[in-house]
C-alpha positions in Angstrom: 133.6 -97.6 18.5 131.2 -94.9 19.3 131.5 -91.6 17.5 133.5 -89.1 19.6 132.3 -85.5 19.4 134.5 -83.1 17.3 136.2 -81.6 20.4 137.2 -85.1 21.7 138.4 -86.0 18.2 140.5 -82.8 18.0 141.9 -83.5 21.5 142.9 -87.1 20.4 144.5 -85.7 17.3 146.5 -83.1 19.2 147.6 -85.8 21.7 148.9 -88.0 18.9 150.8 -85.1 17.2 152.5 -84.4 20.6 153.2 -88.1 21.2 154.7 -88.6 17.7 156.9 -85.5 18.1 158.3 -86.7 21.4 158.7 -90.3 20.2 160.5 -89.3 17.0 163.5 -87.9 19.0 163.5 -91.0 21.3 163.3 -93.4 18.3 166.2 -91.7 16.6 168.3 -92.0 19.8 167.4 -95.6 20.3 165.5 -94.9 23.5 162.1 -96.1 22.5 161.5 -99.7 23.2 159.0 -102.2 21.8 156.5 -101.7 24.6 156.5 -97.9 24.0 156.2 -98.4 20.2 153.2 -100.8 20.7 151.5 -98.3 23.1 152.0 -95.5 20.5 150.7 -97.7 17.7 147.6 -98.4 19.8 147.0 -94.7 20.2 147.4 -94.2 16.5 145.0 -97.1 15.8 142.3 -95.5 18.1 142.7 -92.1 16.5 142.6 -93.6 13.0 139.4 -95.5 13.9 137.8 -92.4 15.3 138.7 -90.4 12.2 137.3 -93.1 9.9 134.1 -93.4 12.0 133.6 -89.6 12.0 134.2 -89.5 8.2 131.6 -92.3 7.6 129.0 -90.5 9.8 129.7 -87.1 8.2 128.9 -87.9 4.6 127.2 -84.6 3.8 129.0 -81.5 2.6 128.8 -78.4 4.7 130.1 -75.1 3.4 130.5 -72.1 5.7 129.7 -69.2 3.5 131.4 -66.8 5.9 134.7 -68.4 5.2 134.2 -69.2 1.5 134.6 -65.6 0.3 138.0 -65.1 2.0 
């Protein structure tokens, strides 16, 4: 997997948060079938891979001094 830029990564994360929130209600009501669960799991896998890939590539520590004194 190629490394997404941080904006793309954030968009992927927001999408998964939204999808999980919507799915939780449907799962609870028994309205989320195996195909939908598999699709959601695939999305979660892709976001997990992107997060891991980004973490591996961002091995250096950056401190924003403007935010550190708050």
